[in-house]
N, C-alpha and C positions, 0 to 999 in steps of 0.2 A: 365086376370090370371085363371077366369074358367076353361079356356082349358086346360094350364099347372096342372094344381092343379090335376083335373081328371086324367092325362095322368101318374102324378108320383101318384097318388092313385092305378093305374092300373100297379105301378113296372116300368113304360118304366120310359128311363134317358134324360138329353138334351142335344143335340150336344152344339159347343164349341160358337157356334152363338146365340142360342137360351138364353142359360146360361145368355153371356153377357147382350142379350136384356131384359131379367128380371131382372138384376140388375141397367142396366139403367132408365128403367122402375120404379124402386121404387127408386131411386133418384129424378125422375121428379112427386113425387108425385102421379103416375097414377092408384095405388095400396091403399087398406082402410088399416088399423093396423091390422084387422082378417085376409086379405088376406095373410099379409106380415108373420106374427105368423104361420098360417097353413104352410105355403111355407116353414120358418124356421126348425119347428117341421118337415118336412119330412127325413129334412137331419140328424135327431136325433136318427131316427130309420131304416135309409139306410146308407151303403156307398157312399160316394162324389165317384165320378167317375171324372179321369183326365181331361177327355174334358171339363165336368162340372165348374172341378177348375178351370181350364186354362182363361175359358170366365171369370168366375167371377171376378179372378184377373187384368185380360185385362180392366173387365168394369172400377175399381175403380182406376188404372195407369191411365186411361185414361181422368176418369170425376176429377183427382186429382189437388190440388196446387201446382204444381210443387216447389222444391228449387233444385237453381242451386250451386252445389257444386262440379262441374266440376273438379275445380281445387286443389279439397286436396284428398287424398288415406284415404277417411273416409272406418269405418265398425261399421255396426249397430247390439248389443247384444239384442237378441228381442226372446222369447218363445212364444208359442202360448196361452202357458195359459190352463185351464182346467182341467188340468192334476187330480186337486182334491186332491193333499195333502198338501195345505196351507203350503207351506215355505215361510221364509220370501223373501224379494224383492234381489232375487241374482242377476237376471241377472242384474237388474239398478248399483247396489253396484259394480259388476267385469266392467259394462261401466266406472265408474268413477276411479278404480283402472287401466284400459285401456288407459284411459286419461293421467292418472298420470306417464304413463310410456313411455307416449310423442306420444302417435299415434290418429289421428283424429275421434272423435266419435259421428254420426249421430243418436242417442238413438232416437226409433220412440216406444209410447207406447200410453197407454190409461188408465181410470179409470180402476179397478177389477170389471169384470159381476160375475164369478162364483169364484170367490176370496175375502177375506175380502179386499185385499188392492194391488192395481196394480199399476204399475213404476206411474202414472199420479196421484195417490191417496199418495204417500210419496214424489215427488216432490213439487207437491203442498204446502204440510204441511210445506216443507222446505223451500217455499219461493222461491222458482223460478219461473220464468216467462213464460207465456204460451201466444205464438203469430204466425204468421205465417210474421209477418216481415223480411223481406231477411236482412236488416241492421242489426238488433239484432243479427239472426242466425248467420249471417258472424262473427259480433263482438265476439256470443258468443263461435265460433268455432275458432276463433284465439286466442284469449285470455286464454279459457280455455280448449280447446282440445276437449270441449263435447259441443252437441249444443241438447236440446230434444225438439222432434219433438211430440207434443199432437196429436192425430192422426183423434179428430173432426175437429181441425183447419183446415187441410187440406185434409180433405174426405169428404165433402159438401153432396155428397151421401149418406151418412150415418147418415143424421138428424132425416131422419126416421123410421130410423133401431135402433140408439138408445135408446129410452125409452123403444120399447119393449125386447132388447136385458134384459135389466134392470129388466123388471119386471119379464123375463122368469128365469131370475137368474141361467143359466146352459150353457153351452158351447155350441154353437152353430157353424156350418161353417165359422162365421166371426172368429173366433178365431182361423181355419186355416188360414185364410188370412191375418190373421195381419200381422205377419212380413214379406210377399211377399208383402206388398205395401207402402214400407216405400216411401215417396215422394220426397224425396231426389236421389233416384236410387243409392245408397253407391256400390262401386266397390267391397265390400269385407263383409260380413256376417257369423254369427255365430246363430243358429238358432235351440232354442230348440224344438223339437214337441210330442207331448201326446202318439202317438201311431205309432208300427212299421211301418205298414201299409203308416202312413202320411208321415214318413221319406222319404220310398220308392218315394209314389207321387210328393215330395218336389225334392228328385233326379232327378225323371225324368224329373222335370218343367228346376229345374235350370243348368241342361247339357246341355241344348238349351243355355241358355242366356251365356252373358260373365264375369257374377259375377264369383269372389273366394269366394269359400262357406266352412261350416262346416256344419252340421247338425247332433245334438245331441237328442239323445232318449234315456232315463234310462229305460231298460229291464222292469223294474216293473212299471211300466208308469210315469214317471219324465219327465218331459221336458227340461232340465238340467242335469250337473253331479251333482248328490248329496250324491255324496262316501255311500251312502248306497246300490246300487246293482250296476251291469253290465251294461257299457253305448256301443250304438252303434256309430258310427264316422263316417257319411259319405261324404266324402272330390271330392273335383274335380279329384284327384289324387289315392285316395284307399277308404277302407272298412274296417273295422276293430272293434271287438269287445274290450272292454278295462276293467278291474277289478278297484275299489278303489285303489289297489297298485301302479295299472299303474303310478296313477296319482302323486304316491310319497307317499299318504298317508294311514294312515290306515280305514278300514269302521267304520262309524258310523252310529247312529239309527238316525230313522226321529224326535222322539222329540226334539234331538239336533240343528233340523234347522227349527223350526216349527215357524213359522210370527206371532204368536201372535190371538187373537180373538176380536180388535178394530184396526180401522186406527190407532187411539195413540200409542197402543203397536206397530205396527208393523214401526213405525215413530222412536219410539224410539230405536227398535234392531237396524234399518237401523243408527242411527247417533251414534249407544253405534259402531258398528263394524268399520263404515270408520272414526270412532275418535281414534281408536285405541284400543277400552274397550270391544270389541266383546270376544266370547269364542275361544276357539282353534279349536273346529269344523265349529262354525261360519266363521272364517277368512281361515280354510282350503279349502272349499266349495266355498266360494269367490276367492281365490286366484288359484283353478285349473279351475273354467271358463275362469277367464280372461287371466291365461295360454293359456289355447285353441285357445281363440280371438287373443290374439298376435300372437300365433304359425301360426294360420290361414291368417294372413297379411303380416307378415314378413318372412312365410315359413322358421320358425328356427325350433332348436330342442328343444322339449319339457322342457328340463331342464334350456335352457336358458330364456325360454318364462316365467317359473316358477319364476326365479329368479328375472326378472323385474317385476312379478304381486307383488312377495314377499317386495320386495324392494318400489315399489308405495304407498302398505297400510304400512307397519311398518317405514317409514321414513316421515309420513303425505303427499308425494307427491296427492295422492288420495283426503284428507281430502282439501289440497288448491284447488282443483280445484270444490270442490262444493260449500265454503267459495266464493270463487272469481266471479263462475258464482249466487249465492246467491246478492253477493255484488252488479252485475251489472243489478239482476233483481230489484233491490229497488227505 
């Protein structure tokens, strides 16, 4: 690691194989926490390259505990986090709305690092079981249309990194990797990223895969459709910038979609929205994101996808999926 750090300090970059080797060595416990922290810090101070990101991703996918969902046409709704906007758990709520619309969702997530409450925080508070047992995961996706893949259970390579990320409490390149290393290898993905540069990199990497994808970036820094700003969407077949009105909703203020200052507050917001007690702004935001996901997997027009999303939320189908998941978890 000393040689790697010296090279990085001299503004050199790693090739794909070198980047992959570093991640493998981190997972093997070959580096001490100070070396890992220093390595991660480099990428807070300079941009990651395509080769480096690709090498890191390849290492984590090869080292993960895979989940065979090849029999299902699944989608994952996952954001990088790290946008510093402290919104409520929009992509997780949207995931249940998509499940309520009859689509299989393999939701990859983790505890919040740079935010108050990540996807796993709120799922844990709800009583959802975290496991890598394939029988439970299959039962979950068949009975509720959604399964929760808690990242640490599938990425043993991350056990030496988790405590350091938590102590640093800021976004690192592992935020960039999260959405790209779903252990079930979903055929469809709606990915939110915190920067335009990263959106371009994701598009470059995804275009060399068989994944059907939509990559979202809110131009003022959001990793989702926030309805506060314009959104860049890059898919397999198009690239466009959309305004809130293009999602059939008016613009909103950031304050209306804040996620609270504690995990308990985030949990309460999540429960209120999914149980039909959310504000107009909260409902609009989750339905807009769910609609983009539905549109991605069904290749339908946005209006039809939005109609399905709104029906899933308003009729309680999304809430029903959550309650069933909690029931089989207990």
